[in-house]
N, CA, C, O and CB atoms as a CASP TS submission, in Angstrom:
PFRMAT TS
TARGET T0000
AUTHOR 0000-0000-0000
METHOD Language model
MODEL 1
PARENT N/A
ATOM      1  N   MET     1     -10.606 -11.468   9.242  1.00  0.00           N
ATOM      2  CA  MET     1      -9.549 -10.607   9.356  1.00  0.00           C
ATOM      3  C   MET     1      -8.305 -10.717   8.242  1.00  0.00           C
ATOM      4  O   MET     1      -7.614 -11.726   8.107  1.00  0.00           O
ATOM      5  CB  MET     1      -9.069 -10.827  10.714  1.00  0.00           C
ATOM      6  N   PRO     2      -8.188  -9.757   7.640  1.00  0.00           N
ATOM      7  CA  PRO     2      -7.019  -9.592   6.358  1.00  0.00           C
ATOM      8  C   PRO     2      -5.490 -10.218   6.861  1.00  0.00           C
ATOM      9  O   PRO     2      -5.146 -10.315   8.039  1.00  0.00           O
ATOM     10  CB  PRO     2      -6.761  -7.676   5.931  1.00  0.00           C
ATOM     11  N   THR     3      -4.955 -10.477   6.085  1.00  0.00           N
ATOM     12  CA  THR     3      -3.631 -11.322   6.306  1.00  0.00           C
ATOM     13  C   THR     3      -2.817 -10.133   5.327  1.00  0.00           C
ATOM     14  O   THR     3      -3.319  -9.506   4.394  1.00  0.00           O
ATOM     15  CB  THR     3      -3.649 -13.306   5.643  1.00  0.00           C
ATOM     16  N   PRO     4      -1.310 -10.027   5.882  1.00  0.00           N
ATOM     17  CA  PRO     4      -0.259  -9.418   5.173  1.00  0.00           C
ATOM     18  C   PRO     4      -0.602  -9.615   3.740  1.00  0.00           C
ATOM     19  O   PRO     4      -0.977  -8.690   3.019  1.00  0.00           O
ATOM     20  CB  PRO     4       1.114  -9.985   5.545  1.00  0.00           C
ATOM     21  N   ALA     5      -0.444 -11.016   3.292  1.00  0.00           N
ATOM     22  CA  ALA     5      -0.607 -11.557   2.016  1.00  0.00           C
ATOM     23  C   ALA     5      -1.975 -10.662   0.874  1.00  0.00           C
ATOM     24  O   ALA     5      -1.922 -10.034  -0.184  1.00  0.00           O
ATOM     25  CB  ALA     5      -0.987 -13.258   2.425  1.00  0.00           C
ATOM     26  N   ASP     6      -3.138 -11.092   1.882  1.00  0.00           N
ATOM     27  CA  ASP     6      -4.279 -10.561   1.552  1.00  0.00           C
ATOM     28  C   ASP     6      -4.324  -8.570   0.919  1.00  0.00           C
ATOM     29  O   ASP     6      -4.708  -8.089  -0.147  1.00  0.00           O
ATOM     30  CB  ASP     6      -5.090 -10.925   3.017  1.00  0.00           C
ATOM     31  N   ILE     7      -3.872  -8.062   1.898  1.00  0.00           N
ATOM     32  CA  ILE     7      -3.323  -6.505   1.646  1.00  0.00           C
ATOM     33  C   ILE     7      -2.629  -6.207   0.472  1.00  0.00           C
ATOM     34  O   ILE     7      -2.870  -5.320  -0.348  1.00  0.00           O
ATOM     35  CB  ILE     7      -2.363  -6.055   2.672  1.00  0.00           C
ATOM     36  N   LYS     8      -1.217  -7.541   0.486  1.00  0.00           N
ATOM     37  CA  LYS     8      -0.257  -7.207  -0.560  1.00  0.00           C
ATOM     38  C   LYS     8      -1.065  -7.298  -2.146  1.00  0.00           C
ATOM     39  O   LYS     8      -1.051  -6.402  -2.990  1.00  0.00           O
ATOM     40  CB  LYS     8       1.091  -8.347  -0.404  1.00  0.00           C
ATOM     41  N   HIS     9      -1.686  -8.507  -2.255  1.00  0.00           N
ATOM     42  CA  HIS     9      -2.936  -8.546  -3.166  1.00  0.00           C
ATOM     43  C   HIS     9      -3.744  -7.336  -3.665  1.00  0.00           C
ATOM     44  O   HIS     9      -3.701  -6.827  -4.785  1.00  0.00           O
ATOM     45  CB  HIS     9      -3.862  -9.289  -2.514  1.00  0.00           C
ATOM     46  N   TRP    10      -4.431  -7.008  -2.690  1.00  0.00           N
ATOM     47  CA  TRP    10      -5.662  -5.908  -2.974  1.00  0.00           C
ATOM     48  C   TRP    10      -4.922  -4.732  -3.611  1.00  0.00           C
ATOM     49  O   TRP    10      -5.305  -4.190  -4.648  1.00  0.00           O
ATOM     50  CB  TRP    10      -6.546  -5.339  -1.473  1.00  0.00           C
ATOM     51  N   ILE    11      -3.613  -4.303  -2.780  1.00  0.00           N
ATOM     52  CA  ILE    11      -2.575  -3.013  -3.458  1.00  0.00           C
ATOM     53  C   ILE    11      -2.248  -3.511  -4.687  1.00  0.00           C
ATOM     54  O   ILE    11      -2.495  -2.665  -5.546  1.00  0.00           O
ATOM     55  CB  ILE    11      -1.041  -2.627  -2.631  1.00  0.00           C
ATOM     56  N   GLU    12      -1.825  -4.464  -5.117  1.00  0.00           N
ATOM     57  CA  GLU    12      -1.505  -4.954  -6.333  1.00  0.00           C
ATOM     58  C   GLU    12      -2.222  -4.626  -7.626  1.00  0.00           C
ATOM     59  O   GLU    12      -1.847  -4.009  -8.623  1.00  0.00           O
ATOM     60  CB  GLU    12      -1.538  -6.159  -6.182  1.00  0.00           C
ATOM     61  N   GLN    13      -3.864  -5.480  -7.177  1.00  0.00           N
ATOM     62  CA  GLN    13      -4.765  -5.198  -8.092  1.00  0.00           C
ATOM     63  C   GLN    13      -5.110  -3.781  -8.408  1.00  0.00           C
ATOM     64  O   GLN    13      -5.504  -3.409  -9.513  1.00  0.00           O
ATOM     65  CB  GLN    13      -5.793  -5.822  -7.754  1.00  0.00           C
ATOM     66  N   GLY    14      -4.921  -2.944  -7.271  1.00  0.00           N
ATOM     67  CA  GLY    14      -5.558  -1.589  -7.646  1.00  0.00           C
ATOM     68  C   GLY    14      -4.145  -0.698  -8.379  1.00  0.00           C
ATOM     69  O   GLY    14      -4.206   0.194  -9.225  1.00  0.00           O
ATOM     70  N   LEU    15      -3.126  -1.183  -7.842  1.00  0.00           N
ATOM     71  CA  LEU    15      -2.007  -0.466  -8.490  1.00  0.00           C
ATOM     72  C   LEU    15      -1.045  -1.264  -9.234  1.00  0.00           C
ATOM     73  O   LEU    15       0.135  -1.218  -8.884  1.00  0.00           O
ATOM     74  CB  LEU    15      -1.278   0.251  -7.534  1.00  0.00           C
ATOM     75  N   PRO    16      -1.502  -2.205 -10.506  1.00  0.00           N
ATOM     76  CA  PRO    16      -0.742  -3.188 -10.853  1.00  0.00           C
ATOM     77  C   PRO    16       0.628  -2.862 -11.301  1.00  0.00           C
ATOM     78  O   PRO    16       1.299  -3.894 -11.318  1.00  0.00           O
ATOM     79  CB  PRO    16      -1.374  -3.843 -11.738  1.00  0.00           C
ATOM     80  N   SER    17       1.050  -2.212 -11.532  1.00  0.00           N
ATOM     81  CA  SER    17       2.797  -1.666 -11.789  1.00  0.00           C
ATOM     82  C   SER    17       3.675  -1.245 -10.243  1.00  0.00           C
ATOM     83  O   SER    17       4.725  -0.627 -10.063  1.00  0.00           O
ATOM     84  CB  SER    17       2.759   0.122 -12.920  1.00  0.00           C
ATOM     85  N   ALA    18       2.711  -1.889  -9.290  1.00  0.00           N
ATOM     86  CA  ALA    18       3.430  -1.410  -7.916  1.00  0.00           C
ATOM     87  C   ALA    18       4.215  -2.863  -7.399  1.00  0.00           C
ATOM     88  O   ALA    18       3.773  -3.998  -7.575  1.00  0.00           O
ATOM     89  CB  ALA    18       2.106  -0.764  -6.588  1.00  0.00           C
ATOM     90  N   ARG    19       5.450  -2.512  -6.741  1.00  0.00           N
ATOM     91  CA  ARG    19       5.926  -3.522  -5.904  1.00  0.00           C
ATOM     92  C   ARG    19       5.498  -3.559  -4.217  1.00  0.00           C
ATOM     93  O   ARG    19       5.840  -2.639  -3.473  1.00  0.00           O
ATOM     94  CB  ARG    19       7.403  -3.401  -6.079  1.00  0.00           C
ATOM     95  N   VAL    20       4.940  -4.395  -3.872  1.00  0.00           N
ATOM     96  CA  VAL    20       4.725  -4.396  -2.528  1.00  0.00           C
ATOM     97  C   VAL    20       4.951  -5.245  -1.759  1.00  0.00           C
ATOM     98  O   VAL    20       4.788  -6.443  -1.991  1.00  0.00           O
ATOM     99  CB  VAL    20       3.815  -4.210  -2.288  1.00  0.00           C
ATOM    100  N   ALA    21       5.419  -4.702  -0.571  1.00  0.00           N
ATOM    101  CA  ALA    21       5.739  -5.748   0.796  1.00  0.00           C
ATOM    102  C   ALA    21       4.914  -5.241   1.880  1.00  0.00           C
ATOM    103  O   ALA    21       4.666  -4.044   2.022  1.00  0.00           O
ATOM    104  CB  ALA    21       7.431  -5.758   1.396  1.00  0.00           C
ATOM    105  N   VAL    22       4.417  -6.332   2.780  1.00  0.00           N
ATOM    106  CA  VAL    22       3.243  -5.939   3.597  1.00  0.00           C
ATOM    107  C   VAL    22       3.841  -7.321   4.712  1.00  0.00           C
ATOM    108  O   VAL    22       4.071  -8.513   4.505  1.00  0.00           O
ATOM    109  CB  VAL    22       1.340  -6.015   2.649  1.00  0.00           C
ATOM    110  N   GLU    23       3.937  -6.341   6.059  1.00  0.00           N
ATOM    111  CA  GLU    23       3.918  -7.015   7.346  1.00  0.00           C
ATOM    112  C   GLU    23       2.900  -7.089   8.195  1.00  0.00           C
ATOM    113  O   GLU    23       1.911  -6.457   7.823  1.00  0.00           O
ATOM    114  CB  GLU    23       4.737  -6.603   8.017  1.00  0.00           C
ATOM    115  N   GLY    24       2.820  -7.550   9.036  1.00  0.00           N
ATOM    116  CA  GLY    24       1.519  -7.649  10.264  1.00  0.00           C
ATOM    117  C   GLY    24       1.313  -8.597  10.952  1.00  0.00           C
ATOM    118  O   GLY    24       1.480  -9.782  10.663  1.00  0.00           O
ATOM    119  N   ASP    25       0.825  -8.007  12.200  1.00  0.00           N
ATOM    120  CA  ASP    25       0.175  -9.777  12.916  1.00  0.00           C
ATOM    121  C   ASP    25      -1.398  -9.662  12.992  1.00  0.00           C
ATOM    122  O   ASP    25      -1.955 -10.112  13.994  1.00  0.00           O
ATOM    123  CB  ASP    25       0.784 -10.217  14.948  1.00  0.00           C
ATOM    124  N   GLY    26      -2.230  -9.013  11.866  1.00  0.00           N
ATOM    125  CA  GLY    26      -3.253  -9.490  11.795  1.00  0.00           C
ATOM    126  C   GLY    26      -4.239  -8.037  12.259  1.00  0.00           C
ATOM    127  O   GLY    26      -5.387  -7.959  11.823  1.00  0.00           O
ATOM    128  N   ARG    27      -3.777  -7.133  13.000  1.00  0.00           N
ATOM    129  CA  ARG    27      -4.287  -5.830  13.450  1.00  0.00           C
ATOM    130  C   ARG    27      -3.440  -4.567  13.079  1.00  0.00           C
ATOM    131  O   ARG    27      -3.835  -3.453  12.738  1.00  0.00           O
ATOM    132  CB  ARG    27      -4.423  -5.884  14.924  1.00  0.00           C
ATOM    133  N   HIS    28      -2.044  -5.091  13.255  1.00  0.00           N
ATOM    134  CA  HIS    28      -1.404  -3.777  12.668  1.00  0.00           C
ATOM    135  C   HIS    28      -0.418  -4.108  11.521  1.00  0.00           C
ATOM    136  O   HIS    28       0.400  -4.998  11.750  1.00  0.00           O
ATOM    137  CB  HIS    28      -0.583  -2.941  13.834  1.00  0.00           C
ATOM    138  N   PHE    29      -0.395  -3.403  10.130  1.00  0.00           N
ATOM    139  CA  PHE    29       0.471  -3.666   9.237  1.00  0.00           C
ATOM    140  C   PHE    29       1.366  -2.614   8.804  1.00  0.00           C
ATOM    141  O   PHE    29       1.173  -1.475   9.230  1.00  0.00           O
ATOM    142  CB  PHE    29      -0.135  -4.137   8.296  1.00  0.00           C
ATOM    143  N   ARG    30       2.128  -2.806   8.170  1.00  0.00           N
ATOM    144  CA  ARG    30       3.240  -2.066   7.624  1.00  0.00           C
ATOM    145  C   ARG    30       3.644  -2.520   5.823  1.00  0.00           C
ATOM    146  O   ARG    30       3.979  -3.616   5.373  1.00  0.00           O
ATOM    147  CB  ARG    30       4.573  -2.438   8.756  1.00  0.00           C
ATOM    148  N   ALA    31       3.464  -1.321   5.180  1.00  0.00           N
ATOM    149  CA  ALA    31       3.317  -1.711   3.760  1.00  0.00           C
ATOM    150  C   ALA    31       4.717  -0.633   3.323  1.00  0.00           C
ATOM    151  O   ALA    31       4.788   0.497   3.806  1.00  0.00           O
ATOM    152  CB  ALA    31       1.485  -1.320   2.964  1.00  0.00           C
ATOM    153  N   VAL    32       5.704  -1.133   2.422  1.00  0.00           N
ATOM    154  CA  VAL    32       6.200  -0.469   1.592  1.00  0.00           C
ATOM    155  C   VAL    32       5.806  -0.772   0.224  1.00  0.00           C
ATOM    156  O   VAL    32       5.885  -1.885  -0.296  1.00  0.00           O
ATOM    157  CB  VAL    32       7.370  -0.513   1.796  1.00  0.00           C
ATOM    158  N   VAL    33       5.219   0.691  -0.526  1.00  0.00           N
ATOM    159  CA  VAL    33       4.707   0.407  -2.023  1.00  0.00           C
ATOM    160  C   VAL    33       5.124   1.220  -2.852  1.00  0.00           C
ATOM    161  O   VAL    33       4.585   2.326  -2.825  1.00  0.00           O
ATOM    162  CB  VAL    33       3.346   0.418  -2.251  1.00  0.00           C
ATOM    163  N   VAL    34       6.280   0.963  -3.937  1.00  0.00           N
ATOM    164  CA  VAL    34       7.039   1.385  -4.629  1.00  0.00           C
ATOM    165  C   VAL    34       6.516   1.140  -6.441  1.00  0.00           C
ATOM    166  O   VAL    34       6.589   0.267  -7.306  1.00  0.00           O
ATOM    167  CB  VAL    34       8.297   0.745  -4.062  1.00  0.00           C
ATOM    168  N   CYS    35       6.070   2.304  -6.297  1.00  0.00           N
ATOM    169  CA  CYS    35       5.303   2.454  -7.882  1.00  0.00           C
ATOM    170  C   CYS    35       5.830   3.717  -8.293  1.00  0.00           C
ATOM    171  O   CYS    35       6.123   4.680  -7.585  1.00  0.00           O
ATOM    172  CB  CYS    35       3.452   2.527  -7.949  1.00  0.00           C
ATOM    173  N   ALA    36       5.941   3.530 -10.017  1.00  0.00           N
ATOM    174  CA  ALA    36       6.228   4.968 -10.846  1.00  0.00           C
ATOM    175  C   ALA    36       5.198   5.596 -10.658  1.00  0.00           C
ATOM    176  O   ALA    36       5.467   6.781 -10.461  1.00  0.00           O
ATOM    177  CB  ALA    36       6.486   4.980 -12.386  1.00  0.00           C
ATOM    178  N   ALA    37       3.811   5.322 -10.608  1.00  0.00           N
ATOM    179  CA  ALA    37       2.948   6.479 -10.618  1.00  0.00           C
ATOM    180  C   ALA    37       2.840   7.585  -9.735  1.00  0.00           C
ATOM    181  O   ALA    37       2.208   8.616  -9.969  1.00  0.00           O
ATOM    182  CB  ALA    37       1.914   6.094 -10.619  1.00  0.00           C
ATOM    183  N   PHE    38       3.652   7.256  -8.446  1.00  0.00           N
ATOM    184  CA  PHE    38       3.812   8.040  -7.307  1.00  0.00           C
ATOM    185  C   PHE    38       4.517   9.504  -7.810  1.00  0.00           C
ATOM    186  O   PHE    38       4.162  10.584  -7.337  1.00  0.00           O
ATOM    187  CB  PHE    38       4.724   7.180  -6.203  1.00  0.00           C
ATOM    188  N   ALA    39       5.388   9.389  -8.665  1.00  0.00           N
ATOM    189  CA  ALA    39       6.406  10.414  -9.505  1.00  0.00           C
ATOM    190  C   ALA    39       5.358  11.704  -9.274  1.00  0.00           C
ATOM    191  O   ALA    39       4.185  11.701  -9.648  1.00  0.00           O
ATOM    192  CB  ALA    39       6.782   9.921 -11.498  1.00  0.00           C
ATOM    193  N   GLY    40       6.107  12.938  -8.497  1.00  0.00           N
ATOM    194  CA  GLY    40       5.473  14.005  -8.544  1.00  0.00           C
ATOM    195  C   GLY    40       4.936  14.628  -7.843  1.00  0.00           C
ATOM    196  O   GLY    40       4.920  15.848  -7.684  1.00  0.00           O
ATOM    197  N   LYS    41       4.151  13.364  -7.068  1.00  0.00           N
ATOM    198  CA  LYS    41       3.103  13.368  -6.031  1.00  0.00           C
ATOM    199  C   LYS    41       3.745  13.392  -4.737  1.00  0.00           C
ATOM    200  O   LYS    41       4.852  12.925  -4.468  1.00  0.00           O
ATOM    201  CB  LYS    41       2.172  12.179  -6.125  1.00  0.00           C
ATOM    202  N   PRO    42       2.761  14.112  -3.790  1.00  0.00           N
ATOM    203  CA  PRO    42       3.403  14.542  -2.133  1.00  0.00           C
ATOM    204  C   PRO    42       2.926  13.061  -1.719  1.00  0.00           C
ATOM    205  O   PRO    42       2.297  12.294  -2.447  1.00  0.00           O
ATOM    206  CB  PRO    42       2.492  16.201  -0.981  1.00  0.00           C
ATOM    207  N   PRO    43       3.372  12.805  -0.345  1.00  0.00           N
ATOM    208  CA  PRO    43       3.091  11.593   0.313  1.00  0.00           C
ATOM    209  C   PRO    43       1.665  11.559   0.512  1.00  0.00           C
ATOM    210  O   PRO    43       1.127  10.481   0.763  1.00  0.00           O
ATOM    211  CB  PRO    43       3.831  11.437   1.581  1.00  0.00           C
ATOM    212  N   VAL    44       0.940  12.705   0.421  1.00  0.00           N
ATOM    213  CA  VAL    44      -0.497  12.693   0.917  1.00  0.00           C
ATOM    214  C   VAL    44      -1.122  12.035  -0.039  1.00  0.00           C
ATOM    215  O   VAL    44      -1.851  11.069   0.186  1.00  0.00           O
ATOM    216  CB  VAL    44      -1.172  14.022   1.169  1.00  0.00           C
ATOM    217  N   GLU    45      -0.855  12.567  -1.326  1.00  0.00           N
ATOM    218  CA  GLU    45      -1.925  12.053  -2.597  1.00  0.00           C
ATOM    219  C   GLU    45      -1.055  10.489  -2.764  1.00  0.00           C
ATOM    220  O   GLU    45      -1.860   9.650  -3.167  1.00  0.00           O
ATOM    221  CB  GLU    45      -1.895  13.354  -4.465  1.00  0.00           C
ATOM    222  N   ARG    46      -0.144  10.101  -2.635  1.00  0.00           N
ATOM    223  CA  ARG    46       0.523   8.860  -2.709  1.00  0.00           C
ATOM    224  C   ARG    46      -0.196   7.700  -1.682  1.00  0.00           C
ATOM    225  O   ARG    46      -0.559   6.574  -2.024  1.00  0.00           O
ATOM    226  CB  ARG    46       2.083   9.152  -2.334  1.00  0.00           C
ATOM    227  N   HIS    47      -0.259   8.089  -0.814  1.00  0.00           N
ATOM    228  CA  HIS    47      -1.589   7.063   0.237  1.00  0.00           C
ATOM    229  C   HIS    47      -2.869   7.317  -0.124  1.00  0.00           C
ATOM    230  O   HIS    47      -3.642   6.390   0.116  1.00  0.00           O
ATOM    231  CB  HIS    47      -1.713   7.405   1.991  1.00  0.00           C
ATOM    232  N   LYS    48      -3.424   8.467  -0.719  1.00  0.00           N
ATOM    233  CA  LYS    48      -4.558   8.314  -1.134  1.00  0.00           C
ATOM    234  C   LYS    48      -4.488   7.055  -2.169  1.00  0.00           C
ATOM    235  O   LYS    48      -5.060   5.991  -1.931  1.00  0.00           O
ATOM    236  CB  LYS    48      -5.029   9.608  -1.648  1.00  0.00           C
ATOM    237  N   MET    49      -3.784   7.279  -3.249  1.00  0.00           N
ATOM    238  CA  MET    49      -4.132   6.003  -4.361  1.00  0.00           C
ATOM    239  C   MET    49      -3.702   4.801  -3.700  1.00  0.00           C
ATOM    240  O   MET    49      -4.048   3.752  -4.244  1.00  0.00           O
ATOM    241  CB  MET    49      -3.292   6.073  -5.914  1.00  0.00           C
ATOM    242  N   VAL    50      -2.913   4.710  -2.474  1.00  0.00           N
ATOM    243  CA  VAL    50      -3.116   2.910  -2.156  1.00  0.00           C
ATOM    244  C   VAL    50      -4.379   2.979  -1.202  1.00  0.00           C
ATOM    245  O   VAL    50      -4.917   1.876  -1.109  1.00  0.00           O
ATOM    246  CB  VAL    50      -1.534   1.971  -1.158  1.00  0.00           C
ATOM    247  N   TYR    51      -5.098   4.138  -0.350  1.00  0.00           N
ATOM    248  CA  TYR    51      -6.087   3.809   0.142  1.00  0.00           C
ATOM    249  C   TYR    51      -7.310   3.409  -1.018  1.00  0.00           C
ATOM    250  O   TYR    51      -8.229   2.648  -0.716  1.00  0.00           O
ATOM    251  CB  TYR    51      -6.324   4.858   1.054  1.00  0.00           C
ATOM    252  N   ALA    52      -7.193   3.992  -2.299  1.00  0.00           N
ATOM    253  CA  ALA    52      -8.309   3.722  -3.385  1.00  0.00           C
ATOM    254  C   ALA    52      -8.146   2.497  -3.764  1.00  0.00           C
ATOM    255  O   ALA    52      -9.114   1.832  -4.134  1.00  0.00           O
ATOM    256  CB  ALA    52      -8.315   4.582  -4.620  1.00  0.00           C
ATOM    257  N   ALA    53      -6.865   1.985  -3.734  1.00  0.00           N
ATOM    258  CA  ALA    53      -6.393   0.799  -4.306  1.00  0.00           C
ATOM    259  C   ALA    53      -7.304  -0.090  -3.309  1.00  0.00           C
ATOM    260  O   ALA    53      -8.163  -0.782  -3.855  1.00  0.00           O
ATOM    261  CB  ALA    53      -4.645   0.577  -4.295  1.00  0.00           C
ATOM    262  N   LEU    54      -7.211  -0.134  -2.030  1.00  0.00           N
ATOM    263  CA  LEU    54      -7.668  -0.830  -0.923  1.00  0.00           C
ATOM    264  C   LEU    54      -9.322  -0.865  -0.692  1.00  0.00           C
ATOM    265  O   LEU    54     -10.058  -1.689  -0.148  1.00  0.00           O
ATOM    266  CB  LEU    54      -6.962  -0.201   0.244  1.00  0.00           C
ATOM    267  N   GLY    55      -9.596   0.559  -1.434  1.00  0.00           N
ATOM    268  CA  GLY    55     -10.917   0.417  -1.866  1.00  0.00           C
ATOM    269  C   GLY    55     -11.925   0.328  -0.109  1.00  0.00           C
ATOM    270  O   GLY    55     -11.692   1.070   0.845  1.00  0.00           O
ATOM    271  N   ASP    56     -12.854  -0.632  -0.138  1.00  0.00           N
ATOM    272  CA  ASP    56     -14.134  -0.499   0.923  1.00  0.00           C
ATOM    273  C   ASP    56     -13.290  -1.768   1.883  1.00  0.00           C
ATOM    274  O   ASP    56     -13.765  -2.081   2.975  1.00  0.00           O
ATOM    275  CB  ASP    56     -16.176  -0.976   0.126  1.00  0.00           C
ATOM    276  N   ARG    57     -12.055  -2.423   1.377  1.00  0.00           N
ATOM    277  CA  ARG    57     -11.696  -3.417   2.258  1.00  0.00           C
ATOM    278  C   ARG    57     -10.888  -2.649   3.319  1.00  0.00           C
ATOM    279  O   ARG    57     -10.715  -3.245   4.382  1.00  0.00           O
ATOM    280  CB  ARG    57     -10.920  -4.592   1.556  1.00  0.00           C
ATOM    281  N   GLN    58     -10.360  -1.400   3.189  1.00  0.00           N
ATOM    282  CA  GLN    58      -9.720  -0.977   4.501  1.00  0.00           C
ATOM    283  C   GLN    58     -10.623  -0.652   5.647  1.00  0.00           C
ATOM    284  O   GLN    58     -10.008  -0.166   6.596  1.00  0.00           O
ATOM    285  CB  GLN    58      -8.902   0.206   4.283  1.00  0.00           C
ATOM    286  N   ALA    59     -11.706  -0.765   5.796  1.00  0.00           N
ATOM    287  CA  ALA    59     -12.571  -0.824   6.930  1.00  0.00           C
ATOM    288  C   ALA    59     -12.221  -1.929   7.688  1.00  0.00           C
ATOM    289  O   ALA    59     -12.399  -1.770   8.895  1.00  0.00           O
ATOM    290  CB  ALA    59     -13.957  -0.873   6.596  1.00  0.00           C
ATOM    291  N   ASP    60     -11.739  -3.089   7.318  1.00  0.00           N
ATOM    292  CA  ASP    60     -11.144  -4.507   7.608  1.00  0.00           C
ATOM    293  C   ASP    60      -9.867  -4.075   8.208  1.00  0.00           C
ATOM    294  O   ASP    60      -9.496  -4.937   9.005  1.00  0.00           O
ATOM    295  CB  ASP    60     -10.927  -5.554   6.244  1.00  0.00           C
ATOM    296  N   ILE    61      -9.124  -3.172   8.147  1.00  0.00           N
ATOM    297  CA  ILE    61      -7.650  -3.023   8.738  1.00  0.00           C
ATOM    298  C   ILE    61      -7.764  -1.949   9.661  1.00  0.00           C
ATOM    299  O   ILE    61      -8.137  -0.781   9.552  1.00  0.00           O
ATOM    300  CB  ILE    61      -6.460  -2.685   7.642  1.00  0.00           C
ATOM    301  N   HIS    62      -7.249  -2.810  10.817  1.00  0.00           N
ATOM    302  CA  HIS    62      -7.341  -1.645  11.877  1.00  0.00           C
ATOM    303  C   HIS    62      -6.026  -0.754  12.006  1.00  0.00           C
ATOM    304  O   HIS    62      -6.132   0.315  12.608  1.00  0.00           O
ATOM    305  CB  HIS    62      -7.642  -2.284  13.350  1.00  0.00           C
ATOM    306  N   ALA    63      -4.991  -1.069  11.563  1.00  0.00           N
ATOM    307  CA  ALA    63      -4.128  -0.040  11.207  1.00  0.00           C
ATOM    308  C   ALA    63      -2.977  -0.146  10.664  1.00  0.00           C
ATOM    309  O   ALA    63      -2.112  -0.907  11.097  1.00  0.00           O
ATOM    310  CB  ALA    63      -3.912   0.567  12.042  1.00  0.00           C
ATOM    311  N   LEU    64      -2.795   0.802   9.386  1.00  0.00           N
ATOM    312  CA  LEU    64      -1.552   0.644   8.131  1.00  0.00           C
ATOM    313  C   LEU    64      -0.890   1.576   7.913  1.00  0.00           C
ATOM    314  O   LEU    64      -1.360   2.529   7.291  1.00  0.00           O
ATOM    315  CB  LEU    64      -1.904   0.378   6.800  1.00  0.00           C
ATOM    316  N   SER    65       0.379   1.566   8.357  1.00  0.00           N
ATOM    317  CA  SER    65       1.344   2.136   8.242  1.00  0.00           C
ATOM    318  C   SER    65       2.226   1.922   6.909  1.00  0.00           C
ATOM    319  O   SER    65       2.712   0.812   6.691  1.00  0.00           O
ATOM    320  CB  SER    65       1.873   1.885   9.311  1.00  0.00           C
ATOM    321  N   MET    66       2.437   3.063   5.966  1.00  0.00           N
ATOM    322  CA  MET    66       2.964   2.423   4.739  1.00  0.00           C
ATOM    323  C   MET    66       3.904   3.654   4.398  1.00  0.00           C
ATOM    324  O   MET    66       3.655   4.806   4.754  1.00  0.00           O
ATOM    325  CB  MET    66       1.747   1.960   3.499  1.00  0.00           C
ATOM    326  N   ARG    67       4.929   3.299   3.718  1.00  0.00           N
ATOM    327  CA  ARG    67       6.060   3.859   3.361  1.00  0.00           C
ATOM    328  C   ARG    67       5.533   4.170   1.462  1.00  0.00           C
ATOM    329  O   ARG    67       4.686   3.401   1.006  1.00  0.00           O
ATOM    330  CB  ARG    67       7.543   2.646   3.808  1.00  0.00           C
ATOM    331  N   THR    68       6.044   5.174   0.633  1.00  0.00           N
ATOM    332  CA  THR    68       5.288   4.907  -0.865  1.00  0.00           C
ATOM    333  C   THR    68       6.456   5.835  -1.507  1.00  0.00           C
ATOM    334  O   THR    68       6.617   7.055  -1.481  1.00  0.00           O
ATOM    335  CB  THR    68       3.318   5.555  -1.142  1.00  0.00           C
ATOM    336  N   LEU    69       7.106   4.926  -2.013  1.00  0.00           N
ATOM    337  CA  LEU    69       7.834   5.331  -2.804  1.00  0.00           C
ATOM    338  C   LEU    69       8.088   5.164  -4.333  1.00  0.00           C
ATOM    339  O   LEU    69       7.375   4.271  -4.790  1.00  0.00           O
ATOM    340  CB  LEU    69       8.547   5.120  -2.295  1.00  0.00           C
ATOM    341  N   THR    70       8.904   5.765  -5.273  1.00  0.00           N
ATOM    342  CA  THR    70       8.845   6.026  -6.644  1.00  0.00           C
ATOM    343  C   THR    70       9.859   4.863  -6.571  1.00  0.00           C
ATOM    344  O   THR    70      10.439   4.530  -5.538  1.00  0.00           O
ATOM    345  CB  THR    70       9.181   7.610  -7.348  1.00  0.00           C
ATOM    346  N   PRO    71      10.068   4.049  -8.263  1.00  0.00           N
ATOM    347  CA  PRO    71      11.582   3.230  -8.115  1.00  0.00           C
ATOM    348  C   PRO    71      12.600   4.138  -7.786  1.00  0.00           C
ATOM    349  O   PRO    71      13.560   3.641  -7.197  1.00  0.00           O
ATOM    350  CB  PRO    71      12.126   2.476  -9.498  1.00  0.00           C
ATOM    351  N   GLU    72      12.636   5.327  -8.012  1.00  0.00           N
ATOM    352  CA  GLU    72      13.996   5.766  -7.659  1.00  0.00           C
ATOM    353  C   GLU    72      14.178   6.411  -6.602  1.00  0.00           C
ATOM    354  O   GLU    72      15.180   7.125  -6.618  1.00  0.00           O
ATOM    355  CB  GLU    72      14.532   6.467  -8.495  1.00  0.00           C
ATOM    356  N   GLN    73      13.506   6.422  -5.583  1.00  0.00           N
ATOM    357  CA  GLN    73      13.509   6.469  -4.252  1.00  0.00           C
ATOM    358  C   GLN    73      13.866   5.592  -3.293  1.00  0.00           C
ATOM    359  O   GLN    73      14.427   5.818  -2.221  1.00  0.00           O
ATOM    360  CB  GLN    73      12.610   6.694  -4.002  1.00  0.00           C
ATOM    361  N   GLN    74      13.433   4.389  -3.844  1.00  0.00           N
ATOM    362  CA  GLN    74      13.839   2.863  -3.377  1.00  0.00           C
ATOM    363  C   GLN    74      15.309   2.804  -2.789  1.00  0.00           C
ATOM    364  O   GLN    74      16.175   3.371  -3.455  1.00  0.00           O
ATOM    365  CB  GLN    74      13.782   1.767  -4.724  1.00  0.00           C
ATOM    366  N   PRO    75      15.727   2.101  -1.471  1.00  0.00           N
ATOM    367  CA  PRO    75      16.745   1.572  -1.198  1.00  0.00           C
ATOM    368  C   PRO    75      17.898   0.693  -2.139  1.00  0.00           C
ATOM    369  O   PRO    75      18.905   0.229  -1.605  1.00  0.00           O
ATOM    370  CB  PRO    75      16.270   1.005  -0.368  1.00  0.00           C
TER
END
């Protein structure tokens, strides 16, 4: 079963310029991904980029909710 640290690492591998924070209990995870590559892309495309970074590993993740932001959008 993946840990929040695993998911963070996998996303960072696939989106090297991203800043990632992941919380979760082993089944349900919440991620905040801040990446300049998201600029000009709608949320659906941003989420696809994160799922692509996870690759086949996403099958091991029961539930993942995410906020995908550009550096300019982060609080």
